[in-house]
C-alpha positions as a printed NumPy array, in Angstrom:
array([[-26.674,  -0.238,   9.022],
       [-28.627,  -3.278,   7.872],
       [-29.459,  -1.332,   4.746],
       [-25.769,  -1.107,   3.793],
       [-25.298,  -4.827,   4.381],
       [-27.988,  -5.613,   1.818],
       [-26.4  ,  -3.487,  -0.895],
       [-23.771,  -4.813,  -3.297],
       [-20.235,  -4.072,  -2.088],
       [-19.588,  -1.606,  -4.907],
       [-22.274,   0.802,  -3.665],
       [-20.668,   1.605,  -0.262],
       [-17.295,   1.905,  -1.987],
       [-18.682,   4.402,  -4.498],
       [-20.554,   6.252,  -1.761],
       [-17.435,   6.517,   0.359],
       [-15.494,   7.878,  -2.601],
       [-18.216,  10.41 ,  -3.332],
       [-18.274,  11.569,   0.286],
       [-14.464,  11.717,   0.379],
       [-14.588,  14.283,  -2.439],
       [-16.179,  16.727,  -0.019],
       [-12.959,  17.022,   2.012],
       [-10.883,  18.625,  -0.794],
       [-13.916,  20.741,  -1.708],
       [-14.095,  22.152,   1.825],
       [-10.334,  22.704,   2.005],
       [-10.315,  24.494,  -1.349],
       [-13.287,  26.607,  -0.305],
       [-11.531,  27.567,   2.938],
       [ -8.494,  28.652,   0.91 ],
       [-10.689,  30.667,  -1.504],
       [ -9.892,  28.388,  -4.443],
       [-13.466,  28.355,  -5.665],
       [-12.833,  26.659,  -9.02 ],
       [-11.262,  23.626,  -7.343],
       [-13.937,  23.559,  -4.658],
       [-16.631,  23.64 ,  -7.326],
       [-15.054,  20.766,  -9.28 ],
       [-14.858,  18.505,  -6.236],
       [-18.269,  19.52 ,  -4.886],
       [-20.062,  18.953,  -8.2  ],
       [-18.33 ,  15.593,  -8.663],
       [-19.364,  14.614,  -5.142],
       [-22.996,  15.511,  -5.86 ],
       [-22.954,  13.692,  -9.199],
       [-21.474,  10.482,  -7.837],
       [-23.63 ,  10.567,  -4.709],
       [-26.759,  10.692,  -6.86 ],
       [-25.412,   8.002,  -9.175],
       [-24.594,   5.787,  -6.203],
       [-28.036,   6.334,  -4.697],
       [-29.766,   5.467,  -7.967],
       [-27.656,   2.349,  -8.492],
       [-28.204,   1.363,  -4.87 ],
       [-31.975,   1.647,  -5.271],
       [-31.858,  -0.331,  -8.494],
       [-29.82 ,  -3.18 ,  -7.012],
       [-31.274,  -3.192,  -3.487],
       [-33.606,  -6.152,  -3.932],
       [-31.153,  -8.245,  -5.943],
       [-30.257, -11.44 ,  -4.11 ],
       [-26.808, -12.911,  -4.71 ],
       [-26.518, -16.615,  -5.327],
       [-22.753, -16.886,  -5.58 ],
       [-21.277, -14.547,  -2.98 ],
       [-17.597, -15.375,  -3.576],
       [-17.813, -14.708,  -7.308],
       [-19.732, -11.463,  -6.735],
       [-17.107, -10.194,  -4.301],
       [-14.328, -11.06 ,  -6.741],
       [-16.085,  -9.182,  -9.549],
       [-16.662,  -6.259,  -7.213],
       [-12.963,  -6.067,  -6.377],
       [-12.069,  -6.143, -10.081],
       [-14.642,  -3.413, -10.764],
       [-13.374,  -1.378,  -7.806],
       [ -9.799,  -1.543,  -9.075],
       [-10.925,  -0.655, -12.593],
       [-13.599,   2.016, -12.065],
       [-13.042,   3.685,  -8.693],
       [ -9.734,   5.311,  -9.737],
       [-11.497,   6.694, -12.815],
       [-14.339,   8.015, -10.67 ],
       [-11.969,   9.629,  -8.196],
       [ -9.825,  11.153, -10.962],
       [-12.652,  13.126, -12.57 ],
       [-12.609,  16.105, -10.163],
       [ -8.801,  16.225, -10.263],
       [ -8.924,  16.408, -14.061],
       [-11.45 ,  19.248, -13.822],
       [ -9.491,  21.14 , -11.159],
       [ -5.997,  20.899, -12.653],
       [ -5.945,  22.455, -16.131],
       [ -2.947,  20.531, -17.533],
       [ -4.101,  17.069, -16.448],
       [ -5.801,  14.383, -18.526],
       [ -6.568,  10.7  , -17.95 ],
       [ -3.443,   9.785, -19.91 ],
       [ -1.027,  11.855, -17.795]])
């Protein structure tokens, strides 16, 4: 767990979102909705790898101003995490776009 404490806050948030995509993938697979399961599973794999690569790249970075970094992380989380989590929904539902 010390490893997670040394990462920037955005990395565990992205990793949690990527792992959370496995739940709808498993439910869709259990209901034989393979197209939806594939969309969520592939998005989970993609964002897990992206999170791992970003985590490795930023692992040794030392923060000087912790309060400012946490504020920027919260802004980034509110801006980018909904976009990340919407990608498999857009792939699974044929009539949906980012604008809808």
